[in-house]
C-alpha positions in Angstrom: -20.0 -12.1 4.2 -16.7 -12.2 2.4 -14.8 -11.7 5.7 -16.1 -15.1 6.9 -15.1 -17.0 3.8 -12.0 -19.3 3.8 -8.8 -17.4 2.9 -8.5 -18.9 -0.6 -12.0 -17.6 -1.4 -11.3 -14.2 0.1 -8.3 -14.0 -2.2 -10.5 -14.8 -5.2 -12.9 -12.0 -4.2 -9.9 -9.7 -3.7 -8.7 -10.2 -7.2 -12.1 -9.9 -8.7 -12.7 -6.7 -6.7 -9.4 -5.1 -7.5 -9.7 -6.0 -11.2 -12.7 -3.7 -11.5 -10.2 -0.8 -11.2 -8.7 -0.8 -14.7 -6.1 1.7 -13.8 -4.8 -0.6 -11.0 -4.7 -3.6 -13.3 -2.7 -1.6 -15.8 -0.3 -0.4 -13.1 0.2 -4.0 -12.1 0.9 -5.2 -15.6 3.2 -2.3 -16.4 5.1 -2.6 -13.1 5.8 -6.2 -13.9 7.4 -5.1 -17.2 9.9 -2.9 -15.2 11.4 -6.0 -13.5 12.0 -4.3 -10.2 13.2 -6.6 -7.4 10.7 -7.6 -4.8 8.1 -5.2 -6.0 4.5 -4.7 -4.9 1.8 -2.3 -5.7 0.6 -1.4 -2.2 -1.4 0.8 0.2 -4.3 3.1 -0.7 -4.9 2.1 -4.3 -5.6 -1.4 -3.1 -7.8 -1.0 0.0 -9.5 2.1 -1.3 -10.5 0.2 -4.5 -12.1 -2.4 -2.2 -13.9 0.3 -0.2 -15.2 1.8 -3.4 -16.6 -1.4 -4.8 -18.1 -2.4 -1.4 -19.8 1.0 -1.1 -20.9 1.1 -4.8 -18.6 3.9 -5.8 -16.6 4.1 -9.0 -13.5 1.9 -8.4 -11.0 4.7 -8.7 -12.9 7.2 -6.6 -10.7 9.1 -4.1 -7.5 7.3 -5.0 -4.8 10.0 -5.3 -1.9 7.8 -6.4 -0.6 4.3 -6.9 2.4 3.3 -4.8 5.0 0.9 -6.1 7.5 -0.4 -3.6 10.6 -2.4 -4.5 13.7 -3.6 -2.6 17.2 -3.3 -4.0 19.8 -3.5 -1.2 22.7 -3.9 -3.7 22.6 -0.3 -4.8 21.4 2.2 -2.2 22.3 5.3 -4.3 19.7 7.9 -5.1 20.9 7.7 -8.7 19.8 4.0 -8.9 16.4 4.8 -7.4 16.0 7.8 -9.6 16.8 5.7 -12.7 13.9 3.4 -11.7 11.6 6.4 -11.2 12.5 7.7 -14.6 12.0 4.3 -16.2 8.6 4.2 -14.5 7.6 7.6 -16.0 8.0 6.1 -19.5 6.3 2.8 -18.6 3.3 4.5 -16.9 3.0 7.3 -19.5 -0.6 7.9 -20.5 -2.2 6.5 -17.4 -4.8 8.8 -15.7 -3.0 8.5 -12.4 0.2 9.3 -10.5 2.5 6.3 -9.9 5.1 6.7 -7.1 8.1 4.3 -7.1 10.3 3.9 -4.1 13.2 1.6 -3.1 12.3 0.6 0.4 16.0 -0.5 1.0 16.9 3.2 1.1 14.2 4.6 3.5 16.5 4.6 6.5 19.0 6.9 4.6 16.6 9.8 4.3 13.9 9.2 6.9 15.6 10.8 9.9 16.6 13.9 8.0 13.0 14.4 6.8 11.0 13.3 9.9 13.5 13.6 12.7 13.1 10.0 13.8 15.5 7.1 13.1 13.9 4.3 11.0 15.8 1.0 11.2 16.7 -0.4 7.7 14.1 -2.6 6.3 15.0 -6.2 5.3 12.4 -6.5 2.6 9.5 -4.9 0.8 7.2 -6.9 3.1 8.9 -5.4 6.2 8.2 -1.9 4.8 4.6 -2.7 4.2 4.4 -4.0 7.8 5.1 -0.5 9.1 2.0 1.3 7.7 0.0 3.3 10.3 -3.1 1.1 9.9 -3.3 -2.6 9.5 -5.7 -2.0 6.6 -2.8 -0.4 4.7 -0.7 -3.5 5.1 -1.5 -5.0 1.7 0.6 -5.7 -1.4 -0.1 -7.2 -4.7 2.3 -8.3 -7.4 1.5 -9.7 -10.9 3.6 -12.8 -11.6 3.9 -15.3 -14.5 1.0 -17.2 -15.8 -1.5 -14.4 -14.8 -1.0 -15.2 -11.1 -1.1 -12.6 -8.4 1.1 -12.7 -5.3 -0.7 -11.1 -2.4 1.0 -10.0 0.9 -1.6 -9.4 3.6 0.0 -9.9 7.1 -3.2 -8.9 8.8 -5.6 -10.8 6.6 -8.4 -9.3 4.4 -11.4 -9.3 6.7 -11.0 -5.7 7.9 -10.5 -4.5 4.4 -13.8 -6.0 3.2 -15.6 -5.0 6.5 -14.5 -1.3 6.1 -12.7 -1.4 9.4 -9.6 0.8 10.0 -7.4 -0.6 12.7 -4.3 1.0 14.1 -0.9 -0.5 13.6 1.3 0.9 16.4 4.7 -0.3 15.3 6.2 2.9 13.9 3.7 5.7 13.2 2.3 7.8 16.1 -1.3 8.3 17.0 -1.4 11.7 15.3 -0.5 10.2 11.9 -3.0 7.4 12.2 -5.8 9.7 13.3 -5.1 12.3 10.5 -5.2 9.6 7.9 -8.3 8.0 9.3 -10.1 11.3 9.4 -9.2 12.0 5.8 -10.4 8.5 4.8 -13.7 8.9 6.7 -14.4 12.1 4.8 -14.3 10.2 1.6 -15.8 6.9 2.9 -18.1 7.8 5.8 -19.1 4.1 6.1 -15.8 3.3 7.7 -15.5 2.1 11.2 -12.3 3.6 12.7 -10.9 2.0 15.8 -9.1 4.0 18.4 -5.3 4.1 18.8 -4.2 2.1 21.9 -3.6 4.5 24.8 -0.4 2.7 26.0 1.5 3.0 22.6 4.5 5.2 22.3 5.9 5.1 18.8 7.8 7.2 16.2 6.4 8.9 13.0 6.1 7.1 9.7 6.6 8.5 6.2 4.1 6.2 4.6 0.4 6.7 3.6 
């Protein structure tokens, strides 16, 4: 089983698995060309590609969009983020998928107005990835020089390859986690969804 391999071998399997999604590899290459600070392609497009390959589905099946996070604390204006979004529209033109670009340094500025809950400022893109509702979502990949990939996986890769959805009660409430898990299980019924811990009391998250 891939989940029982040493981490370096798991990383090799992750890259070979994700590379079967040609849209994803193109998003990685084109995002690198944008030069966004601290960027990662993250969330559903990654773990759902793995789920698809493991369950013998087409690599892009059920993936609704491709999330690109970056971190620019030097300019927290909407105008700066909008400029990055518009630049992305040009770079990603022609791809058969929606790519969503967000500056994670700005999340705390709009989060409370939209969701009614205070979100402390993130200190990095990695910190934003840490706040996803499920540990399975906490995964980021960046294409770097010399064809290398930087992988951020604070909870490891075993659950991703084992089709296990595990709650991450650091920001999102139980309702968000359960709604997402139910939606995922409709698309991938092979998933094992673990229950939200009964003692947790947390605030809602904006992330998928």
